[in-house]
N, CA, C and O of each residue as an XYZ file, in Angstrom:
588
protein
N      79.078    151.192     76.037
C      78.718    150.862     77.340
C      78.586    149.342     77.270
O      79.338    148.734     78.032
N      77.974    148.792     76.690
C      77.822    147.248     76.103
C      79.073    146.574     75.789
O      79.097    145.374     76.060
N      80.261    147.160     75.205
C      81.552    146.967     75.101
C      82.150    146.557     76.503
O      82.804    145.536     76.713
N      81.815    147.531     77.431
C      82.562    147.218     78.704
C      81.946    146.455     79.551
O      82.549    145.821     80.417
N      80.404    146.426     79.362
C      79.941    145.163     80.237
C      80.332    143.732     79.676
O      80.395    142.707     80.354
N      80.552    143.830     78.487
C      80.973    142.392     77.780
C      82.150    142.090     78.445
O      82.316    141.031     79.051
N      83.090    143.095     78.346
C      84.529    142.991     78.528
C      84.522    142.789     79.755
O      85.084    141.723     80.008
N      84.073    143.418     80.829
C      83.974    142.941     82.319
C      83.103    141.824     82.437
O      83.407    141.222     83.467
N      82.146    141.270     81.840
C      81.955    139.992     82.023
C      82.863    138.589     81.834
O      82.852    137.515     82.435
N      83.643    139.105     80.730
C      84.508    138.266     80.506
C      85.811    138.002     81.419
O      86.418    136.968     81.695
N      85.976    139.204     81.737
C      87.316    139.312     82.796
C      86.923    138.452     84.133
O      87.599    137.560     84.647
N      85.389    139.055     84.651
C      84.643    137.891     85.914
C      84.606    136.398     85.702
O      84.891    135.560     86.558
N      84.109    136.091     84.101
C      84.038    134.727     84.018
C      85.636    133.918     84.102
O      85.780    132.801     84.599
N      86.748    134.736     83.514
C      88.215    134.381     83.633
C      88.940    134.151     84.963
O      89.896    133.395     85.139
N      88.197    135.095     86.068
C      88.815    134.577     87.240
C      88.133    133.941     87.728
O      88.615    133.535     88.786
N      86.708    133.406     87.447
C      86.062    132.557     88.206
C      86.649    131.252     87.918
O      87.063    130.554     88.844
N      86.725    130.813     86.509
C      86.811    129.303     86.034
C      88.360    129.198     86.267
O      88.784    128.097     86.618
N      89.477    130.503     86.066
C      90.597    130.297     86.427
C      90.961    129.519     87.798
O      91.727    128.570     87.963
N      90.101    130.284     88.803
C      90.174    129.795     90.141
C      89.732    128.149     90.063
O      90.433    127.452     90.796
N      89.021    127.648     89.541
C      88.456    126.514     89.549
C      89.036    125.287     88.770
O      88.590    124.141     88.714
N      90.191    125.849     88.160
C      91.388    124.936     87.304
C      92.555    125.112     88.389
O      92.796    126.103     89.077
N      93.077    124.131     88.359
C      94.627    124.249     89.102
C      95.702    123.625     88.255
O      95.749    122.407     88.425
N      96.279    123.931     87.690
C      97.342    123.660     86.676
C      98.474    123.027     87.812
O      99.434    122.333     87.475
N      98.227    123.326     88.907
C      99.581    122.444     89.905
C      99.419    121.171     90.143
O      98.428    120.621     90.623
N     100.760    120.545     89.679
C     101.013    119.078     89.894
C     101.308    118.937     91.754
O     102.114    119.629     92.376
N     100.662    118.160     92.179
C     100.526    117.817     93.400
C     101.862    116.279     93.544
O     101.737    115.164     93.038
N     102.887    116.740     94.297
C     103.682    115.417     93.974
C     103.518    114.946     95.559
O     103.656    115.587     96.600
N     103.134    113.433     95.287
C     103.089    112.767     96.592
C     104.277    112.773     97.719
O     105.428    112.437     97.440
N     103.922    113.138     98.848
C     104.904    112.929     99.889
C     105.714    111.666     99.552
O     105.234    110.955     98.669
N     107.035    111.221    100.203
C     107.959    110.116     99.701
C     107.097    109.263    100.619
O     106.815    109.810    101.684
N     106.573    107.917    100.410
C     106.193    107.204    101.079
C     107.029    106.516    102.537
O     106.502    106.021    103.533
N     108.543    106.704    102.216
C     109.165    106.309    103.206
C     109.459    105.157    103.570
O     108.761    104.348    102.957
N     110.156    104.676    104.275
C     110.323    103.341    104.664
C     109.383    102.197    104.518
O     108.400    102.420    105.224
N     109.316    101.436    104.096
C     108.691    100.125    104.243
C     108.927     98.837    104.450
O     110.147     98.687    104.393
N     108.204     97.467    104.736
C     108.811     96.310    104.499
C     108.445     95.555    103.647
O     107.258     95.470    103.332
N     109.233     94.968    103.189
C     108.588     93.833    102.158
C     108.229     92.937    102.733
O     107.092     92.537    102.482
N     109.067     92.211    103.786
C     108.763     91.056    104.199
C     109.520     91.006    105.770
O     110.582     91.600    105.958
N     109.000     90.415    106.593
C     109.338     90.400    107.902
C     109.227     89.101    108.343
O     108.024     88.860    108.241
N     109.743     88.192    108.745
C     109.488     86.458    109.059
C     110.324     85.976    110.320
O     111.239     86.730    110.651
N     110.155     84.950    110.987
C     110.640     84.275    111.832
C     110.960     83.100    111.147
O     110.099     82.762    110.335
N     112.138     82.231    111.249
C     112.023     80.948    110.629
C     113.368     80.302    111.830
O     114.066     81.085    112.474
N     113.488     79.002    111.915
C     114.298     77.822    112.124
C     115.640     77.839    111.155
O     116.723     77.433    111.575
N     115.458     78.345    109.832
C     116.357     78.011    108.833
C     116.654     79.542    108.343
O     115.852     80.467    108.479
N     117.922     79.642    107.761
C     118.196     80.852    107.121
C     118.788     80.437    105.590
O     120.000     80.355    105.392
N     118.028     80.248    104.790
C     118.419     80.148    103.421
C     117.904     81.001    102.440
O     116.750     80.875    102.029
N     118.762     81.959    101.988
C     118.362     82.998    101.078
C     117.950     82.523     99.820
O     117.273     83.404     99.291
N     118.069     81.338     98.962
C     117.546     80.523     98.182
C     116.177     80.635     98.296
O     115.473     81.261     97.503
N     115.722     79.939     99.433
C     114.411     80.075     99.797
C     113.592     80.873    100.304
O     112.496     81.189     99.840
N     114.279     81.377    101.656
C     113.613     82.468    102.656
C     113.737     83.801    102.073
O     113.036     84.555    102.747
N     114.369     84.492    101.033
C     114.136     85.653    100.315
C     113.469     85.575     99.259
O     113.360     86.648     98.667
N     112.926     84.609     98.747
C     112.496     84.583     97.420
C     110.889     84.530     97.801
O     110.059     85.342     97.394
N     110.608     83.332     98.720
C     109.239     83.101     99.359
C     109.404     82.830    100.550
O     109.410     81.692    101.020
N     109.604     84.212    101.354
C     109.336     83.930    102.927
C     108.143     83.485    103.506
O     107.046     83.533    102.949
N     108.402     82.973    104.833
C     107.223     82.094    105.242
C     107.267     81.947    106.476
O     108.046     81.060    106.822
N     106.648     82.555    107.426
C     106.930     81.883    108.612
C     106.849     80.500    109.143
O     105.861     79.847    108.808
N     107.702     79.968    109.894
C     108.083     78.583    109.868
C     107.652     78.455    111.536
O     107.721     79.326    112.403
N     107.105     76.789    111.658
C     107.232     76.513    113.181
C     108.159     76.472    113.927
O     109.079     75.799    113.462
N     108.349     76.877    114.869
C     109.513     77.304    115.805
C     109.542     75.976    117.007
O     108.471     75.694    117.544
N     110.559     75.345    117.317
C     110.617     74.272    118.425
C     111.323     74.486    119.392
O     112.274     75.214    119.106
N     111.288     74.196    120.352
C     112.372     74.371    121.516
C     113.528     73.886    121.108
O     114.535     74.416    121.577
N     113.653     73.014    120.355
C     114.880     71.887    120.419
C     115.569     72.233    119.321
O     116.582     71.592    119.041
N     115.068     73.490    118.367
C     115.585     74.000    116.824
C     117.262     74.529    117.341
O     117.490     74.576    118.550
N     118.005     74.782    116.663
C     119.243     75.014    117.347
C     119.582     76.790    117.041
O     120.602     77.337    117.461
N     118.470     77.521    116.213
C     118.663     78.773    116.183
C     117.361     79.284    115.571
O     116.637     78.637    114.815
N     117.152     80.592    116.020
C     116.136     81.234    115.359
C     116.686     82.167    114.632
O     117.791     82.665    114.847
N     115.730     82.516    113.497
C     116.284     83.688    112.376
C     114.946     84.572    112.749
O     113.866     84.165    113.178
N     115.366     85.914    112.447
C     114.137     86.965    111.842
C     114.706     87.684    110.993
O     115.872     88.039    111.160
N     114.093     87.984    110.076
C     114.614     88.499    108.871
C     114.041     89.311    108.219
O     112.865     88.972    108.093
N     114.269     90.244    107.720
C     113.614     91.362    106.939
C     114.071     91.921    106.132
O     115.281     92.137    106.191
N     113.109     92.517    104.751
C     113.941     93.141    104.016
C     113.064     94.527    104.022
O     111.847     94.692    103.945
N     113.917     95.265    104.115
C     113.726     96.898    104.372
C     113.955     97.909    103.030
O     114.996     98.181    102.431
N     112.378     98.415    102.770
C     112.784     99.507    101.422
C     112.914    100.534    101.595
O     112.588    101.074    102.653
N     113.557    101.276    100.377
C     113.630    102.905    100.188
C     114.537    103.585    101.413
O     114.029    104.399    102.185
N     115.742    103.224    101.498
C     116.712    103.840    102.492
C     117.633    104.291    101.613
O     118.299    103.710    100.756
N     117.550    105.747    102.062
C     118.654    106.731    101.844
C     119.332    107.655    102.680
O     119.651    108.800    102.358
N     119.565    107.022    103.924
C     120.211    107.532    105.031
C     121.026    106.295    105.708
O     120.605    105.138    105.716
N     122.069    106.657    106.187
C     122.608    105.834    107.162
C     121.908    105.118    108.247
O     121.523    106.083    108.909
N     121.509    104.131    108.835
C     120.787    103.689    109.634
C     121.594    102.655    110.902
O     122.525    101.897    110.628
N     121.151    102.782    111.964
C     121.548    101.393    112.878
C     120.229    100.624    113.237
O     119.126    101.102    113.501
N     120.583     99.440    113.186
C     119.395     98.142    113.506
C     119.552     97.548    114.595
O     120.731     97.455    114.937
N     119.017     97.232    115.082
C     118.975     96.373    116.576
C     117.423     95.761    116.531
O     116.315     96.276    116.385
N     117.962     94.246    116.753
C     116.888     93.262    117.178
C     116.724     93.242    118.833
O     117.650     93.281    119.643
N     115.327     93.172    119.116
C     115.322     92.845    120.881
C     114.231     91.704    120.370
O     113.289     91.752    119.578
N     114.743     90.760    121.113
C     113.759     89.499    121.410
C     113.439     89.578    122.603
O     114.235     89.794    123.516
N     111.567     89.318    122.790
C     110.931     89.302    124.060
C     110.408     87.998    124.323
O     109.825     87.465    123.379
N     110.488     87.373    125.389
C     110.235     85.932    125.739
C     108.559     85.853    126.254
O     107.815     86.824    126.112
N     108.262     85.006    126.654
C     106.692     84.479    126.702
C     106.197     85.654    128.093
O     105.044     86.049    128.259
N     107.459     86.060    129.010
C     107.129     86.692    129.973
C     107.386     88.312    129.841
O     107.693     89.129    130.709
N     107.198     88.438    128.741
C     107.648     90.080    127.961
C     108.702     90.396    128.641
O     108.735     91.521    129.140
N     109.789     89.510    128.824
C     111.062     90.001    129.490
C     111.882     89.960    128.409
O     111.836     89.056    127.575
N     112.897     91.213    128.357
C     114.046     91.099    126.694
C     114.665     89.784    127.323
O     115.010     89.501    128.471
N     114.670     89.209    126.327
C     115.648     87.760    126.487
C     116.940     87.966    125.878
O     117.916     87.576    126.518
N     117.100     88.453    124.873
C     118.293     89.152    123.919
C     118.315     90.388    123.073
O     117.428     90.589    122.243
N     119.142     91.083    123.232
C     119.260     92.343    122.546
C     120.334     92.460    121.612
O     121.449     92.620    122.107
N     120.225     92.408    120.180
C     121.190     92.440    119.366
C     122.532     93.435    119.393
O     122.539     94.183    120.370
N     123.597     93.563    118.541
C     124.169     94.809    118.523
C     123.961     95.289    117.701
O     123.537     94.618    116.760
N     124.119     96.693    117.542
C     123.717     97.232    116.463
C     124.407     97.367    115.339
O     125.621     97.571    115.342
N     123.572     97.247    114.086
C     124.395     96.899    112.727
C     124.098     98.106    111.869
O     122.919     98.432    111.733
N     124.939     98.718    111.346
C     124.888     99.833    110.585
C     124.846     99.579    109.012
O     125.720     98.942    108.424
N     123.667    100.182    108.358
C     123.534     99.824    107.244
C     123.802    101.239    106.363
O     123.708    102.340    106.905
N     124.123    101.086    105.045
C     124.189    101.973    104.184
C     125.124    103.533    104.941
O     124.650    104.635    105.215
N     126.731    102.964    105.112
C     127.159    103.969    104.941
C     127.401    105.129    104.509
O     127.814    106.123    105.106
N     127.133    104.971    103.462
C     127.236    106.069    102.657
C     126.598    106.785    102.211
O     126.902    107.604    101.344
N     125.072    106.541    102.967
C     123.888    107.344    102.888
C     123.700    107.450    101.213
O     123.656    108.629    100.865
N     123.625    106.853    100.514
C     123.214    106.740     99.354
C     121.647    105.793     99.226
O     121.362    104.918    100.044
N     120.776    106.160     98.082
C     119.852    105.416     98.424
C     119.934    103.866     97.850
O     120.471    103.536     96.792
N     119.298    103.021     98.765
C     118.951    101.836     98.602
C     118.084    101.107     98.190
O     117.673    100.421     99.126
N     117.566    100.883     97.242
C     116.010    100.429     96.990
C     115.494     99.303     98.475
O     114.448     99.388     99.119
N     116.486     98.444     98.641
C     115.952     97.291    100.039
C     117.266     96.751    100.306
O     118.239     96.683     99.555
N     117.148     96.431    101.334
C     118.145     95.729    101.814
C     117.820     94.647    102.712
O     116.812     94.913    103.367
N     118.352     93.452    102.985
C     117.941     92.499    103.745
C     118.532     92.227    105.156
O     119.500     92.967    105.332
N     118.384     91.741    105.800
C     118.814     91.978    107.457
C     118.384     90.924    108.366
O     117.192     90.623    108.422
N     119.259     90.342    109.080
C     118.519     89.185    110.060
C     119.320     89.386    111.177
O     120.379     90.013    111.222
N     118.721     88.791    112.108
C     119.648     88.327    113.492
C     119.025     86.947    114.024
O     117.884     86.517    113.855
N     120.053     86.405    114.682
C     119.677     85.123    115.446
C     119.698     84.801    116.983
O     120.243     85.502    117.835
N     119.150     83.856    117.160
C     119.132     83.584    118.660
C     119.259     81.803    118.689
O     118.599     80.880    118.210
N     120.402     81.916    119.471
C     120.607     80.141    119.859
C     119.767     79.764    120.759
O     118.959     80.480    121.351
N     119.985     78.355    120.908
C     118.613     77.516    121.443
C     118.661     77.650    123.167
O     117.757     77.397    123.963
N     120.276     78.220    123.479
C     120.090     78.524    125.011
C     119.206     79.578    125.381
O     118.660     79.518    126.482
N     118.971     80.620    124.546
C     118.183     81.842    125.449
C     116.852     80.960    125.240
O     116.273     81.228    126.292
N     116.007     80.085    124.555
C     114.753     79.805    124.096
C     114.446     78.392    124.472
O     113.284     77.993    124.381
N     115.460     77.559    124.913
C     114.908     76.072    124.876
C     113.752     75.991    126.121
O     112.714     75.329    126.143
N     114.214     76.747    126.971
C     113.158     76.288    128.259
C     112.120     77.517    128.191
O     111.654     77.770    129.303
N     111.757     78.148    127.398
C     110.658     79.344    127.243
C     109.945     79.159    126.389
O     110.135     79.923    125.443
N     108.974     78.292    126.234
C     107.979     77.691    124.964
C     106.901     78.865    125.191
O     106.820     79.566    126.199
N     106.272     78.918    124.299
C     105.077     79.831    124.422
C     105.228     81.536    123.170
O     106.063     81.720    122.284
N     104.333     82.264    123.515
C     104.523     83.534    122.752
C     105.579     84.454    123.155
O     105.793     84.985    124.245
N     106.416     84.556    121.635
C     107.374     85.719    122.007
C     106.970     86.658    120.794
O     106.104     86.458    119.943
N     108.037     87.995    120.979
C     107.978     88.957    120.170
C     109.369     89.166    119.688
O     110.291     89.142    120.504
N     109.607     89.383    118.322
C     110.959     89.954    118.137
C     110.724     91.369    117.321
O     110.140     91.389    116.237
N     111.216     92.485    117.927
C     111.057     94.085    117.191
C     112.722     94.420    116.822
O     113.812     94.048    117.258
N     112.270     95.269    115.843
C     112.946     96.245    115.094
C     113.372     97.436    115.666
O     112.536     98.200    116.147
N     114.557     97.700    115.683
C     114.695     99.092    116.086
C     115.733     99.960    115.063
O     116.929     99.831    114.800
N     114.763    100.838    114.651
C     115.877    101.707    113.395
C     116.325    103.050    114.363
O     115.530    103.674    115.067
N     117.674    103.322    114.240
C     118.073    104.329    115.130
C     117.456    104.811    116.450
O     116.867    105.830    116.809
N     117.861    103.575    117.063
C     116.942    103.610    118.403
C     115.440    103.926    119.093
O     115.121    104.014    120.279
N     114.489    104.088    117.605
C     113.067    103.954    117.712
C     112.303    102.636    116.916
O     112.582    102.256    115.779
N     111.562    102.213    117.561
C     110.507    101.073    117.167
C     110.413    101.145    115.742
O     110.285    102.276    115.271
N     110.453    100.075    114.879
C     110.494    100.231    113.593
C     108.973     99.094    113.238
O     107.931     99.396    112.655
N     109.325     97.954    113.760
C     108.162     97.002    113.564
C     108.430     95.735    114.386
O     109.546     95.610    114.891
N     107.582     94.868    114.546
C     107.322     93.860    115.315
C     107.116     92.508    114.814
O     106.823     92.545    113.619
N     107.163     91.304    115.299
C     106.573     89.913    114.616
C     106.077     89.383    115.950
O     106.626     89.697    117.007
N     104.908     88.481    115.873
C     104.723     87.722    116.872
C     105.195     86.077    116.602
O     104.911     85.653    115.482
N     105.738     85.334    117.334
C     105.566     84.086    116.833
C     105.526     83.141    117.893
O     105.338     83.581    119.027
N     105.670     81.904    117.722
C     105.149     80.941    118.876
C     106.337     79.991    118.685
O     106.769     79.531    117.628
N     106.768     79.798    119.930
C     107.694     78.739    120.275
C     106.986     77.418    120.984
O     106.372     77.395    122.051
N     107.247     76.358    120.100
C     106.185     75.313    120.649
C     107.491     74.310    121.437
O     107.194     73.288    122.057
């Protein structure tokens, strides 16, 4: 009888301890797309902007304004559009859609930009917003000032 009780006790201990130990490895979900940088500048210089990106002071007398983004971890074809909103929150410019990653392979990152000529902003000083739409949906935005 003692053998049956100790065998039963061992089985019970194994069951309880076995339930406490989880050997399953949980793989974290894909973090998805991300942005390494997103900035607005009055110059577009890949040697400077893409290595040390920084927001620049924008003036109404600048020839162009550039909005640049480095987007990470893309594994499908995407359509990107920029929408520029003036100080009155009205859409001032909407870019043509740009198709990126047509072959739908994995891209660790890609850099995209859009520009706006002076005719769009020279008479509209104040707080602006530029937004990136991916596949028709909001992805990110950046606020900036035109002095």
